[in-house]
C-alpha positions in Angstrom: 0.0 0.0 0.0 1.5 3.4 -1.0 2.4 5.9 1.6 -0.3 8.5 2.1 2.1 11.4 2.0 3.7 10.1 -1.3 0.3 9.6 -2.8 -0.6 13.2 -1.9 2.6 14.5 -3.3 2.2 12.5 -6.5 -1.3 14.0 -7.0 0.1 17.5 -6.4 2.9 16.8 -9.0 0.3 15.5 -11.5 -1.5 18.9 -11.2 1.8 20.8 -11.2 3.0 19.1 -14.3 -0.4 18.9 -15.9 -1.3 20.6 -19.2 1.5 21.6 -21.5 4.7 21.2 -19.6 7.2 24.1 -20.2 9.6 24.3 -17.3 13.3 24.7 -16.3 15.0 22.6 -13.7 17.7 24.0 -11.4 19.8 22.8 -8.5 18.7 25.1 -5.5 21.7 24.4 -3.3 24.3 27.1 -2.5 21.9 30.1 -2.2 21.2 31.7 1.2 17.7 32.3 2.5 17.8 36.0 1.5 19.1 35.1 -1.9 16.4 32.5 -2.5 13.8 35.0 -1.4 15.2 37.6 -3.8 15.4 35.0 -6.6 11.8 34.0 -6.0 10.7 37.6 -6.1 12.6 38.1 -9.4 10.8 35.0 -10.8 7.5 36.4 -9.5 8.0 39.5 -11.6 7.7 37.3 -14.7 4.8 35.3 -13.3 7.1 32.3 -12.6 7.6 30.3 -9.4 10.2 27.8 -8.1 9.2 24.7 -6.3 11.6 22.2 -4.8 10.5 18.6 -5.8 11.1 15.1 -4.5 13.1 13.6 -7.3 11.7 10.0 -7.2 8.1 11.2 -7.3 8.6 13.9 -9.8 10.4 11.5 -12.1 7.5 9.0 -11.8 5.0 11.6 -12.8 7.0 12.8 -15.7 7.7 9.3 -16.9 4.0 8.6 -16.8 3.5 11.5 -19.1 5.8 9.8 -21.6 9.0 11.7 -21.0 12.3 9.8 -21.1 16.0 10.6 -20.3 15.1 12.4 -17.0 18.3 11.4 -15.2 20.0 14.8 -15.7 17.0 16.6 -14.3 16.9 14.6 -11.1 20.6 14.1 -10.2 20.9 15.7 -6.8 18.5 18.2 -5.3 16.0 19.6 -7.8 13.7 22.6 -8.1 11.4 23.3 -11.0 10.7 26.8 -12.4 7.3 27.0 -14.1 4.4 29.5 -14.5 2.5 30.5 -11.4 -1.0 28.9 -11.1 -3.4 30.5 -13.5 -0.7 32.7 -15.1 -0.2 32.8 -18.8 3.5 32.9 -19.4 4.6 32.8 -23.0 7.4 30.2 -23.5 7.9 29.7 -19.8 11.2 27.7 -20.1 12.7 30.5 -22.3 11.4 33.2 -19.9 12.8 31.2 -16.9 16.2 30.8 -18.6 16.4 34.5 -19.2 15.4 35.4 -15.6 18.0 32.9 -14.3 20.7 34.2 -16.6 20.0 37.8 -15.5 19.9 36.8 -11.9 23.2 35.0 -12.2 24.7 38.0 -13.9 23.4 40.5 -11.3 24.4 38.3 -8.4 27.8 37.5 -9.8 27.3 33.8 -9.2 26.7 30.6 -11.1 23.8 29.7 -8.8 21.3 28.3 -9.1 22.9 25.8 -11.4 20.9 24.8 -14.5 20.1 21.1 -14.7 17.9 21.1 -17.8 14.3 21.6 -18.8 11.2 20.4 -20.6 9.8 22.3 -23.5 7.1 21.1 -25.9 7.4 17.5 -24.7 11.2 17.3 -25.1 13.6 16.9 -22.3 16.5 19.4 -22.5 19.9 18.8 -21.0 21.8 21.6 -19.2 23.5 22.9 -22.4 20.2 23.2 -24.3 18.5 24.8 -21.3 21.4 27.4 -21.1 20.9 28.1 -24.8 17.2 29.0 -24.1 18.3 32.4 -22.6 19.4 33.5 -26.1 16.2 32.5 -27.8 13.5 35.0 -28.6 10.1 34.5 -27.0 6.9 34.3 -29.0 6.3 38.1 -29.0 9.8 38.8 -30.2 9.5 36.2 -33.0 6.2 37.7 -34.1 7.7 41.2 -34.2 10.6 39.9 -36.3 8.3 38.2 -38.7 6.1 41.3 -39.1 9.2 43.4 -39.7 10.3 41.0 -42.4 6.9 41.1 -44.0 6.7 44.9 -44.0 10.4 45.4 -45.0 9.9 44.8 -48.8 6.9 47.0 -48.9 8.8 49.8 -47.1 11.6 49.5 -49.6 9.2 49.6 -52.6 7.5 52.7 -51.2 10.9 54.3 -50.8 11.9 53.4 -54.4 8.6 55.0 -55.6 8.9 58.1 -53.5 12.6 58.6 -53.9 12.7 60.0 -57.5 9.7 62.2 -56.8 11.6 63.6 -53.8 14.7 64.3 -55.9 12.6 66.1 -58.5 10.8 68.2 -55.8 14.2 69.0 -54.3 15.6 70.1 -57.7 12.5 72.3 -58.3 12.8 73.9 -54.9 16.4 74.7 -55.4 15.6 76.1 -58.9 12.9 78.3 -57.3 15.3 79.5 -54.6 17.9 80.4 -57.2 15.4 82.3 -59.3 14.2 84.2 -56.2 17.8 85.2 -55.4 18.5 86.3 -58.9 15.2 88.2 -59.2 
């Protein structure tokens, strides 16, 4: 018969990891209490939260969801960074990676250490999770695409207006020269 506490934790993890899982895993060791509180506050500004997980139970829940190669995520103490309850965070793993990178830069430390992540049903190792900090989010990608769509139209408009502007400038200069002469 399963332990009541473990059964309760598993049901909590099933809810935590329910839906589309987009999260970053870190090793929470090495930070003091004040640093952890500041880090959690920084995560909260982006509608993210960090929760320390029990490795064996979290691994079981994620394995039941069909994820494999979870060893790197659960080697040593683990915490998961994911969106706050009822918060809509665009590309949560990317946002979390950017927040962690900025935190580490501001704090001058390599803590919390990145362990990996899960994004769109794929388990990411530490290197891939670190690369997420350089990726644009959905809003940034949309603005890039819109810019690329509008770019050729802008160039065409400039090509059409350009010669007219040159002629208008020449006419204006000619009028000014006539006014000076007259």
